[in-house]
Backbone as JSON, one array per atom type, in Angstrom:
{
  "sequence": "MDVMWPILSGLSKFRALRGSVLDPFSRTLERRMERELADDFKTTMTHALSQLDAANANDVKALAALFASACAATAM",
  "N": [[-133.72, 55.65, 42.57], [-134.37, 58.18, 41.5], [-136.34, 57.87, 40.05], [-138.57, 57.6, 41.32], [-139.88, 59.91, 41.96], [-141.07, 61.63, 40.19], [-143.21, 59.65, 39.23], [-144.47, 58.89, 41.72], [-145.39, 62.26, 42.35], [-147.32, 62.35, 39.53], [-149.0, 59.93, 40.6], [-149.76, 61.67, 43.01], [-151.76, 63.76, 42.3], [-154.3, 62.11, 41.29], [-155.56, 61.85, 43.82], [-157.78, 63.92, 44.44], [-159.61, 62.46, 43.34], [-160.04, 61.26, 45.3], [-163.08, 59.77, 47.81], [-164.86, 60.72, 45.88], [-166.83, 59.21, 43.07], [-165.82, 58.41, 41.32], [-163.43, 57.2, 42.58], [-161.7, 54.93, 43.04], [-161.49, 52.47, 45.04], [-163.12, 53.34, 47.08], [-165.03, 51.55, 47.64], [-163.33, 49.3, 49.46], [-163.05, 47.66, 52.06], [-161.76, 48.44, 53.55], [-162.3, 51.04, 53.7], [-165.17, 51.65, 54.04], [-165.41, 50.9, 56.44], [-163.29, 52.66, 57.36], [-165.1, 55.15, 56.87], [-167.71, 54.59, 58.24], [-166.69, 54.41, 61.3], [-166.25, 56.84, 61.25], [-168.66, 58.02, 61.28], [-169.91, 57.14, 63.63], [-168.14, 58.33, 65.45], [-169.37, 60.77, 64.65], [-171.66, 60.25, 65.71], [-171.9, 59.9, 68.45], [-170.24, 61.9, 69.87], [-171.93, 63.91, 69.22], [-174.05, 63.25, 70.94], [-172.85, 63.05, 73.42], [-171.96, 65.89, 73.5], [-174.53, 66.89, 73.56], [-175.53, 66.13, 76.5], [-173.43, 67.57, 77.79], [-172.48, 68.8, 80.64], [-170.89, 70.5, 84.0], [-169.75, 68.46, 84.97], [-169.17, 66.58, 83.42], [-167.43, 67.73, 81.44], [-164.38, 66.86, 81.61], [-164.43, 64.66, 80.52], [-165.55, 64.25, 77.93], [-164.3, 66.43, 76.52], [-161.42, 64.54, 76.49], [-162.51, 62.59, 74.98], [-163.07, 64.0, 72.32], [-160.09, 64.83, 72.21], [-159.18, 62.1, 71.55], [-160.36, 61.08, 69.49], [-159.0, 63.67, 67.93], [-156.29, 62.81, 68.13], [-156.09, 60.54, 66.48], [-156.94, 61.24, 64.84], [-154.79, 62.18, 63.9], [-152.32, 60.55, 63.51], [-153.1, 59.13, 61.81], [-152.67, 60.08, 59.85], [-150.55, 60.71, 59.02]],
  "CA": [[-134.79, 56.53, 43.11], [-134.9, 59.72, 40.87], [-137.27, 57.31, 38.74], [-139.71, 57.31, 42.06], [-140.74, 61.01, 42.31], [-142.29, 61.19, 38.9], [-144.74, 58.31, 39.49], [-145.54, 59.72, 43.32], [-146.51, 63.08, 41.52], [-148.22, 62.01, 39.13], [-150.0, 59.37, 40.93], [-151.01, 62.67, 44.01], [-152.79, 63.98, 41.2], [-155.57, 61.23, 41.64], [-155.91, 62.35, 45.24], [-158.83, 64.62, 44.17], [-160.4, 61.26, 43.49], [-160.4, 59.98, 46.81], [-163.94, 60.06, 48.13], [-165.61, 60.89, 44.68], [-167.97, 58.4, 42.4], [-164.09, 57.69, 40.38], [-162.84, 56.41, 43.08], [-161.41, 52.7, 42.6], [-160.9, 52.0, 45.93], [-164.12, 53.57, 47.55], [-165.83, 50.17, 48.68], [-163.21, 48.16, 50.05], [-163.61, 46.96, 53.63], [-160.9, 49.61, 54.87], [-163.08, 52.93, 53.25], [-165.96, 51.27, 54.42], [-164.86, 50.86, 57.65], [-163.31, 54.79, 57.81], [-166.67, 56.05, 57.32], [-168.44, 53.55, 59.75], [-166.03, 54.97, 62.02], [-165.94, 58.42, 61.56], [-170.34, 58.33, 61.22], [-170.26, 56.74, 65.07], [-167.45, 58.84, 66.24], [-170.05, 62.01, 65.05], [-173.29, 60.45, 66.96], [-171.31, 59.82, 69.81], [-169.8, 63.21, 70.0], [-173.35, 64.25, 68.9], [-174.52, 62.34, 72.47], [-171.98, 63.5, 74.92], [-172.37, 67.45, 73.92], [-175.52, 67.22, 73.88], [-175.55, 66.0, 77.62], [-172.24, 68.27, 78.02], [-172.31, 70.0, 82.06], [-169.52, 70.62, 84.39], [-169.52, 67.34, 85.73], [-168.51, 65.59, 82.58], [-166.98, 68.06, 80.56], [-163.47, 66.34, 81.28], [-164.72, 63.76, 79.55], [-166.02, 65.01, 76.73], [-162.75, 66.75, 75.77], [-160.79, 63.68, 76.09], [-163.13, 61.77, 73.45], [-162.48, 64.62, 71.28], [-158.35, 64.34, 72.35], [-158.62, 60.81, 71.16], [-160.54, 61.58, 67.68], [-158.13, 64.06, 67.07], [-154.93, 61.87, 68.13], [-156.36, 59.03, 66.05], [-156.75, 61.63, 62.55], [-153.31, 62.63, 63.53], [-151.83, 58.84, 63.6], [-153.69, 58.54, 60.52], [-152.02, 61.21, 58.38], [-148.97, 59.39, 59.01]],
  "C": [[-134.88, 58.33, 42.93], [-135.78, 59.4, 40.14], [-138.59, 57.79, 39.26], [-140.84, 58.65, 42.12], [-141.69, 61.4, 41.39], [-143.34, 60.82, 38.75], [-145.25, 59.07, 40.68], [-146.16, 61.32, 42.64], [-147.34, 62.91, 40.89], [-148.93, 61.0, 39.43], [-150.54, 60.37, 42.56], [-151.75, 63.22, 43.13], [-154.53, 63.63, 41.36], [-155.58, 61.61, 42.73], [-157.33, 62.7, 45.43], [-160.46, 63.45, 44.07], [-161.1, 60.74, 44.46], [-161.69, 60.75, 47.19], [-165.3, 60.14, 46.71], [-166.34, 59.64, 44.26], [-166.68, 57.35, 41.45], [-163.52, 57.23, 41.36], [-162.34, 55.01, 43.26], [-161.18, 52.35, 43.88], [-161.89, 52.34, 47.29], [-164.73, 52.12, 48.39], [-165.03, 49.31, 48.66], [-163.52, 48.1, 51.42], [-163.44, 48.69, 54.56], [-161.63, 50.67, 54.74], [-164.14, 52.69, 54.16], [-166.35, 51.71, 55.73], [-164.39, 52.36, 58.17], [-164.76, 55.7, 58.02], [-167.46, 55.68, 58.47], [-168.17, 54.11, 60.85], [-166.41, 56.29, 62.68], [-167.7, 58.96, 61.48], [-170.42, 57.94, 62.87], [-169.52, 57.24, 65.71], [-168.88, 60.28, 66.36], [-171.42, 61.79, 65.92], [-172.63, 60.41, 67.75], [-170.96, 60.93, 70.48], [-171.29, 64.38, 69.88], [-174.15, 64.32, 70.46], [-174.1, 62.89, 72.96], [-172.38, 64.83, 74.27], [-173.43, 67.92, 73.85], [-176.52, 66.61, 75.93], [-173.77, 66.71, 78.99], [-172.6, 69.28, 79.19], [-171.03, 69.89, 82.51], [-168.93, 69.25, 85.11], [-168.11, 66.25, 84.96], [-167.7, 66.02, 81.36], [-165.26, 67.56, 80.62], [-163.32, 65.21, 80.19], [-164.71, 63.85, 78.05], [-165.18, 65.81, 75.84], [-161.75, 65.88, 75.73], [-161.73, 62.49, 75.35], [-162.78, 63.08, 72.7], [-161.15, 64.57, 71.4], [-158.39, 63.17, 71.46], [-159.15, 60.9, 69.84], [-158.94, 62.41, 67.17], [-156.6, 63.56, 67.04], [-155.22, 60.76, 67.27], [-156.66, 60.03, 64.56], [-155.08, 61.62, 62.66], [-152.48, 61.48, 63.28], [-152.09, 58.31, 61.98], [-153.34, 58.96, 58.92], [-150.83, 61.29, 58.32], [-148.42, 59.26, 57.81]]
}
């Protein structure tokens, strides 16, 4: 197990490549889906915030919380 730490440490240095032109995984289906979902959420939140009023404030808050919980779940 002690052999794995130097390997993982070395791999972590490549994290800076994520999202760049040099990212070897940037064209995978999963990454494309991540970008599409992020764009979709941004569009949804922009629309929700443009319609924000006292009557739907809790719904918009719940929508934002849903995104925050999804981000927290994927960070694990």
